[in-house]
C-alpha positions as a LaTeX table, in Angstrom:
\begin{tabular}{lrrr}
\hline
Residue & $x$ (\AA) & $y$ (\AA) & $z$ (\AA) \\
\hline
Met1 & $-11.73$ & $-6.08$ & $-7.95$ \\
Ser2 & $-8.34$ & $-5.73$ & $-7.74$ \\
Arg3 & $-7.90$ & $-4.49$ & $-10.89$ \\
Phe4 & $-10.17$ & $-1.60$ & $-9.88$ \\
Cys5 & $-8.99$ & $-0.90$ & $-6.79$ \\
Pro6 & $-5.93$ & $-1.80$ & $-6.57$ \\
Ser7 & $-5.54$ & 0.87 & $-3.13$ \\
Tyr8 & $-7.38$ & $-1.47$ & $-1.06$ \\
Phe9 & $-5.32$ & $-4.89$ & $-1.90$ \\
Gly10 & $-1.92$ & $-3.29$ & $-1.42$ \\
Lys11 & $-0.77$ & $-5.50$ & $-4.60$ \\
Phe12 & $-1.69$ & $-5.86$ & $-8.50$ \\
Gln13 & $-0.28$ & $-8.55$ & $-10.38$ \\
Gly14 & 1.94 & $-9.71$ & $-7.60$ \\
Leu15 & 3.36 & $-6.22$ & $-7.14$ \\
Pro16 & 3.18 & $-3.80$ & $-4.48$ \\
Ile17 & 0.81 & $-0.68$ & $-5.11$ \\
Ser18 & 2.09 & 2.74 & $-3.81$ \\
Phe19 & 0.01 & 5.74 & $-3.54$ \\
Tyr20 & 1.76 & 7.02 & $-6.03$ \\
Thr21 & 1.02 & 4.36 & $-8.03$ \\
Val22 & $-2.51$ & 4.33 & $-7.78$ \\
Ala23 & $-2.32$ & 8.01 & $-7.83$ \\
Cys24 & $-0.94$ & 8.00 & $-11.35$ \\
Arg25 & $-3.66$ & 5.84 & $-12.46$ \\
Tyr26 & $-6.37$ & 8.38 & $-11.40$ \\
Gly27 & $-4.28$ & 11.28 & $-13.86$ \\
His28 & $-3.98$ & 8.44 & $-16.72$ \\
Phe29 & $-8.03$ & 7.75 & $-16.52$ \\
Asn30 & $-8.50$ & 11.27 & $-16.64$ \\
Trp31 & $-6.28$ & 12.26 & $-19.18$ \\
Arg32 & $-9.37$ & 10.60 & $-21.24$ \\
Asp33 & $-12.25$ & 10.56 & $-19.38$ \\
Pro34 & $-12.56$ & 12.67 & $-16.51$ \\
Leu35 & $-15.71$ & 10.86 & $-15.05$ \\
Glu36 & $-13.72$ & 7.44 & $-15.31$ \\
Val37 & $-11.70$ & 9.28 & $-12.42$ \\
Val38 & $-14.54$ & 9.85 & $-10.21$ \\
Ser39 & $-16.09$ & 6.47 & $-10.78$ \\
Leu40 & $-12.84$ & 4.54 & $-9.60$ \\
Leu41 & $-12.23$ & 7.37 & $-6.46$ \\
Thr42 & $-15.59$ & 6.44 & $-5.49$ \\
Glu43 & $-15.11$ & 2.48 & $-5.89$ \\
Asp44 & $-11.75$ & 3.12 & $-3.94$ \\
Glu45 & $-13.66$ & 5.05 & $-1.35$ \\
Ile46 & $-16.55$ & 2.51 & $-0.66$ \\
Lys47 & $-13.71$ & $-0.01$ & $-0.14$ \\
Leu48 & $-12.14$ & 2.79 & 1.74 \\
Gln49 & $-8.45$ & 1.86 & 1.48 \\
Lys50 & $-6.24$ & 0.61 & 3.95 \\
Lys51 & $-5.25$ & 3.67 & 6.07 \\
Cys52 & $-9.05$ & 4.25 & 6.77 \\
Arg53 & $-10.23$ & 0.82 & 6.71 \\
Ser54 & $-13.53$ & 1.05 & 8.81 \\
Ile55 & $-15.57$ & $-1.46$ & 6.52 \\
Cys56 & $-14.14$ & $-4.95$ & 6.68 \\
Glu57 & $-13.53$ & $-7.66$ & 3.94 \\
Glu58 & $-15.77$ & $-9.96$ & 6.01 \\
Gln59 & $-18.92$ & $-7.51$ & 5.67 \\
Leu60 & $-18.72$ & $-6.95$ & 2.16 \\
Gln61 & $-17.80$ & $-9.82$ & 0.73 \\
Pro62 & $-21.03$ & $-11.90$ & 1.93 \\
Arg63 & $-23.52$ & $-8.93$ & 0.05 \\
Ile64 & $-21.15$ & $-9.02$ & $-2.97$ \\
Leu65 & $-21.91$ & $-13.23$ & $-3.19$ \\
Lys66 & $-25.63$ & $-12.45$ & $-2.66$ \\
Ala67 & $-25.77$ & $-9.83$ & $-5.29$ \\
Asn68 & $-24.21$ & $-12.94$ & $-7.38$ \\
Arg69 & $-21.95$ & $-10.11$ & $-8.95$ \\
Asn70 & $-18.51$ & $-11.15$ & $-10.44$ \\
Glu71 & $-16.15$ & $-8.61$ & $-8.19$ \\
Thr72 & $-13.32$ & $-9.20$ & $-10.50$ \\
Arg73 & $-15.00$ & $-7.31$ & $-13.41$ \\
Gly74 & $-15.90$ & $-4.57$ & $-11.54$ \\
Asp75 & $-20.02$ & $-5.59$ & $-11.83$ \\
Leu76 & $-21.05$ & $-4.50$ & $-8.54$ \\
Val77 & $-21.23$ & $-1.14$ & $-7.96$ \\
Gly78 & $-20.83$ & 1.14 & $-4.77$ \\
Cys79 & $-21.45$ & 4.44 & $-3.70$ \\
Phe80 & $-20.12$ & 6.92 & $-0.43$ \\
Ala81 & $-22.95$ & 8.89 & 0.76 \\
Leu82 & $-22.28$ & 11.78 & 3.05 \\
Thr83 & $-23.22$ & 15.43 & 1.70 \\
Glu84 & $-26.77$ & 16.15 & 2.46 \\
Pro85 & $-28.90$ & 18.47 & 0.79 \\
Lys86 & $-28.12$ & 21.21 & 3.15 \\
His87 & $-25.28$ & 19.97 & 4.27 \\
Gly88 & $-21.96$ & 19.75 & 2.37 \\
Ser89 & $-19.11$ & 21.20 & 4.10 \\
Asp90 & $-19.93$ & 20.59 & 7.50 \\
Pro91 & $-21.09$ & 17.53 & 8.23 \\
Ser92 & $-21.49$ & 17.70 & 11.27 \\
Arg93 & $-24.78$ & 18.91 & 11.07 \\
Met94 & $-25.85$ & 16.31 & 8.95 \\
Glu95 & $-29.68$ & 15.28 & 9.83 \\
Ser96 & $-30.15$ & 12.15 & 8.85 \\
Phe97 & $-30.51$ & 9.79 & 11.83 \\
Ala98 & $-30.95$ & 6.46 & 12.88 \\
Glu99 & $-32.78$ & 4.96 & 15.69 \\
Tyr100 & $-32.03$ & 1.98 & 17.20 \\
Asp101 & $-34.93$ & $-0.58$ & 17.62 \\
Glu102 & $-33.61$ & $-2.78$ & 20.17 \\
Lys103 & $-37.01$ & $-5.30$ & 20.06 \\
Asn104 & $-35.98$ & $-6.07$ & 16.47 \\
Gln105 & $-32.43$ & $-5.54$ & 16.65 \\
Val106 & $-32.52$ & $-3.22$ & 13.83 \\
Tyr107 & $-31.93$ & 0.78 & 12.75 \\
Ile108 & $-34.09$ & 2.43 & 11.02 \\
Leu109 & $-32.60$ & 4.95 & 9.23 \\
Ser110 & $-34.21$ & 7.93 & 7.50 \\
Gly111 & $-32.97$ & 11.11 & 5.54 \\
Ser112 & $-31.64$ & 12.67 & 2.65 \\
Lys113 & $-28.12$ & 12.40 & 0.65 \\
Met114 & $-27.23$ & 14.55 & $-2.26$ \\
Trp115 & $-24.79$ & 15.11 & $-4.99$ \\
Ile116 & $-23.92$ & 10.97 & $-4.26$ \\
Ser117 & $-21.56$ & 9.52 & $-7.32$ \\
Asn118 & $-23.21$ & 6.31 & $-8.57$ \\
Ala119 & $-26.12$ & 6.42 & $-6.22$ \\
Pro120 & $-28.79$ & 5.66 & $-9.03$ \\
Ile121 & $-26.82$ & 2.61 & $-10.10$ \\
Ala122 & $-25.55$ & 1.78 & $-6.80$ \\
Asp123 & $-25.46$ & $-1.30$ & $-5.09$ \\
Ile124 & $-24.14$ & $-1.15$ & $-2.18$ \\
Phe125 & $-24.85$ & 2.29 & 0.03 \\
Ile126 & $-22.00$ & 3.63 & 2.50 \\
Val127 & $-24.27$ & 5.65 & 4.57 \\
Ile128 & $-23.18$ & 8.18 & 7.27 \\
Ala129 & $-25.99$ & 9.35 & 9.97 \\
Lys130 & $-26.29$ & 10.02 & 13.34 \\
Ala131 & $-27.01$ & 7.27 & 15.35 \\
Ile132 & $-29.95$ & 7.31 & 18.40 \\
Pro133 & $-29.63$ & 7.16 & 21.19 \\
Glu134 & $-25.78$ & 7.42 & 20.92 \\
Asn135 & $-25.83$ & 10.36 & 19.23 \\
Lys136 & $-22.66$ & 9.87 & 17.25 \\
Phe137 & $-21.96$ & 9.44 & 13.53 \\
Arg138 & $-22.06$ & 5.49 & 12.30 \\
Gly139 & $-21.80$ & 3.81 & 9.34 \\
Phe140 & $-24.26$ & 1.56 & 7.38 \\
Ile141 & $-24.13$ & $-0.80$ & 4.76 \\
Leu142 & $-27.31$ & $-0.79$ & 2.56 \\
Thr143 & $-28.10$ & $-2.73$ & $-0.12$ \\
Arg144 & $-30.40$ & $-2.09$ & $-3.21$ \\
Gly145 & $-33.66$ & $-3.34$ & $-2.57$ \\
Met146 & $-33.97$ & $-2.30$ & 0.64 \\
Pro147 & $-38.10$ & $-1.17$ & 1.58 \\
Gly148 & $-37.82$ & 2.61 & 2.38 \\
Leu149 & $-34.30$ & 3.23 & 0.46 \\
Ser150 & $-34.75$ & 4.80 & $-3.44$ \\
Thr151 & $-32.88$ & 7.00 & $-5.91$ \\
Ser152 & $-32.69$ & 9.47 & $-8.08$ \\
Glu153 & $-30.84$ & 11.26 & $-11.00$ \\
Ile154 & $-29.45$ & 15.14 & $-11.05$ \\
Glu155 & $-30.24$ & 16.07 & $-14.29$ \\
Gly156 & $-29.17$ & 18.99 & $-15.90$ \\
Arg157 & $-25.69$ & 19.29 & $-14.70$ \\
Leu158 & $-22.97$ & 21.17 & $-16.44$ \\
Ser159 & $-20.12$ & 18.86 & $-16.42$ \\
Leu160 & $-19.82$ & 15.20 & $-15.32$ \\
Arg161 & $-22.83$ & 14.68 & $-17.28$ \\
Ala162 & $-21.75$ & 10.91 & $-18.43$ \\
Leu163 & $-21.26$ & 10.17 & $-14.87$ \\
Ser164 & $-24.30$ & 9.04 & $-12.88$ \\
Ile165 & $-24.89$ & 11.93 & $-10.08$ \\
Gly166 & $-27.78$ & 11.42 & $-7.49$ \\
Ser167 & $-29.70$ & 11.72 & $-4.58$ \\
Ile168 & $-30.48$ & 8.87 & $-1.93$ \\
Glu169 & $-34.08$ & 9.27 & 0.01 \\
Met170 & $-34.14$ & 6.75 & 3.21 \\
Glu171 & $-37.47$ & 6.54 & 4.86 \\
Asn172 & $-37.93$ & 4.25 & 7.45 \\
Val173 & $-35.26$ & 1.74 & 5.87 \\
His174 & $-34.64$ & $-1.01$ & 8.40 \\
Val175 & $-30.71$ & $-2.10$ & 8.60 \\
Pro176 & $-30.25$ & $-4.88$ & 10.66 \\
Glu177 & $-27.63$ & $-4.64$ & 13.29 \\
Glu178 & $-24.70$ & $-6.48$ & 11.60 \\
Asn179 & $-24.73$ & $-3.64$ & 8.80 \\
Leu180 & $-23.04$ & $-1.21$ & 11.42 \\
Ile181 & $-19.63$ & $-0.49$ & 10.54 \\
Pro182 & $-17.52$ & $-1.92$ & 13.69 \\
Gly183 & $-15.22$ & 0.90 & 14.64 \\
Phe184 & $-16.98$ & 3.48 & 12.47 \\
Ile185 & $-17.63$ & 6.00 & 15.28 \\
Gly186 & $-17.80$ & 9.99 & 14.68 \\
Leu187 & $-16.75$ & 11.62 & 11.14 \\
Lys188 & $-12.62$ & 10.62 & 11.62 \\
Ala189 & $-13.08$ & 7.71 & 9.14 \\
Pro190 & $-15.05$ & 9.41 & 6.24 \\
Leu191 & $-13.13$ & 12.48 & 6.35 \\
Ala192 & $-9.87$ & 10.83 & 5.75 \\
Cys193 & $-11.50$ & 9.01 & 3.29 \\
Leu194 & $-12.27$ & 12.32 & 1.77 \\
Asn195 & $-8.26$ & 13.21 & 2.40 \\
Ser196 & $-7.23$ & 10.29 & 0.11 \\
Ala197 & $-9.81$ & 11.31 & $-2.42$ \\
Arg198 & $-8.50$ & 14.50 & $-3.08$ \\
Tyr199 & $-5.08$ & 13.28 & $-3.30$ \\
Gly200 & $-6.45$ & 11.23 & $-6.26$ \\
Ile201 & $-8.55$ & 14.21 & $-7.57$ \\
Ala202 & $-5.43$ & 16.47 & $-7.60$ \\
Trp203 & $-3.52$ & 13.80 & $-9.82$ \\
Gly204 & $-6.96$ & 13.37 & $-12.23$ \\
Ala205 & $-6.60$ & 17.45 & $-12.66$ \\
Leu206 & $-3.16$ & 16.98 & $-13.49$ \\
Gly207 & $-4.18$ & 14.34 & $-16.12$ \\
Ala208 & $-6.66$ & 16.75 & $-17.68$ \\
Ala209 & $-4.45$ & 19.69 & $-17.84$ \\
Glu210 & $-1.74$ & 17.39 & $-19.62$ \\
Phe211 & $-4.78$ & 16.45 & $-22.31$ \\
Cys212 & $-5.45$ & 19.74 & $-22.84$ \\
Phe213 & $-1.41$ & 20.97 & $-23.17$ \\
Glu214 & $-1.51$ & 17.56 & $-25.85$ \\
Thr215 & $-4.68$ & 18.83 & $-27.65$ \\
Ala216 & $-3.10$ & 22.68 & $-27.91$ \\
Arg217 & 0.27 & 21.34 & $-29.04$ \\
Gln218 & $-1.12$ & 19.49 & $-31.77$ \\
Tyr219 & $-3.59$ & 21.43 & $-32.99$ \\
Thr220 & $-0.30$ & 24.55 & $-33.33$ \\
Val221 & 1.27 & 21.66 & $-35.30$ \\
Asp222 & $-1.49$ & 20.88 & $-37.33$ \\
Arg223 & $-3.20$ & 24.55 & $-38.16$ \\
His224 & $-1.26$ & 26.54 & $-40.79$ \\
Gln225 & $-1.11$ & 30.41 & $-41.21$ \\
Phe226 & 0.44 & 32.25 & $-43.95$ \\
Gly227 & 2.45 & 29.30 & $-45.25$ \\
Arg228 & 3.74 & 28.16 & $-41.46$ \\
Pro229 & 2.19 & 26.54 & $-38.57$ \\
Leu230 & 1.12 & 28.46 & $-35.65$ \\
Ala231 & 3.94 & 26.55 & $-33.39$ \\
Ser232 & 6.67 & 28.39 & $-35.56$ \\
Asn233 & 5.48 & 31.83 & $-33.64$ \\
Gln234 & 7.40 & 32.53 & $-30.83$ \\
Leu235 & 4.31 & 33.67 & $-28.77$ \\
Val236 & 2.55 & 30.39 & $-29.29$ \\
Gln237 & 5.81 & 28.73 & $-28.13$ \\
Lys238 & 6.07 & 30.63 & $-25.21$ \\
Lys239 & 2.35 & 29.88 & $-24.13$ \\
Leu240 & 3.04 & 26.39 & $-24.48$ \\
Ala241 & 6.23 & 26.61 & $-22.44$ \\
Asp242 & 4.10 & 28.38 & $-19.98$ \\
Met243 & 1.46 & 25.34 & $-19.88$ \\
Met244 & 3.93 & 22.93 & $-19.67$ \\
Ala245 & 5.85 & 24.42 & $-17.04$ \\
Glu246 & 2.39 & 25.11 & $-14.73$ \\
Ile247 & 2.12 & 21.24 & $-15.57$ \\
Ala248 & 5.32 & 20.22 & $-14.19$ \\
Leu249 & 5.42 & 22.09 & $-11.34$ \\
Gly250 & 1.91 & 20.66 & $-10.38$ \\
Phe251 & 3.15 & 17.17 & $-11.24$ \\
Gln252 & 6.29 & 17.84 & $-8.48$ \\
Ala253 & 3.53 & 18.81 & $-5.92$ \\
Cys254 & 1.64 & 15.76 & $-6.53$ \\
Val255 & 4.59 & 13.72 & $-6.26$ \\
Gln256 & 5.81 & 15.35 & $-2.67$ \\
Val257 & 2.53 & 14.60 & $-1.50$ \\
Ser258 & 2.59 & 10.71 & $-2.25$ \\
Arg259 & 5.55 & 10.81 & $-0.44$ \\
\hline
\end{tabular}
């Protein structure tokens, strides 16, 4: 798992891992394929990173073993479910709720989540819902196969179509009390996770920009018109220089945030 989520473990092959190092990884992956960045961010955020550790390893580990998966190979897929069909930018108005059944010591969870990366293929679901009667937002660990839990793929997307993005439907899903994430009260923890994810996305965009620059540069070198490469024209050179200047500015901004 340290290979896929070094930000959770803090080290990779014995070497310390910083936010800058992890973010650079996002940039390099996005240079090849943006969907890899989204998947890695989702995996990193299900572990919730050290700075917003609401899920403890003791809770996740038994579920990894029960699923009989090899975590070091990344066999176990997770998703982080906050956004709902009617509530994205304002999660405080989410409608998913979990009512506590004191007799059976379970939470009965109902509601819908939408635009969730990895939802159709996930083994573990970190779901945010309003707990009743506390009337507070709590985090719950759900696993694939729970009665009442279903997922579906969102088809017809215009981008990132190779990534599995879908919806989650929960109808009276019985969640054991031990699957309630301790210390997870309110929206502070999930919003902190989103802040970390946005930082990684910035590096991912930078990686995509570098790929576009390299593709354009190579094209102007290979493409010949009037007996010479396009790159020999000053206007083309200016456009390439402007592209690199913007990339350099973005790189410095990302580095400053990492500090």
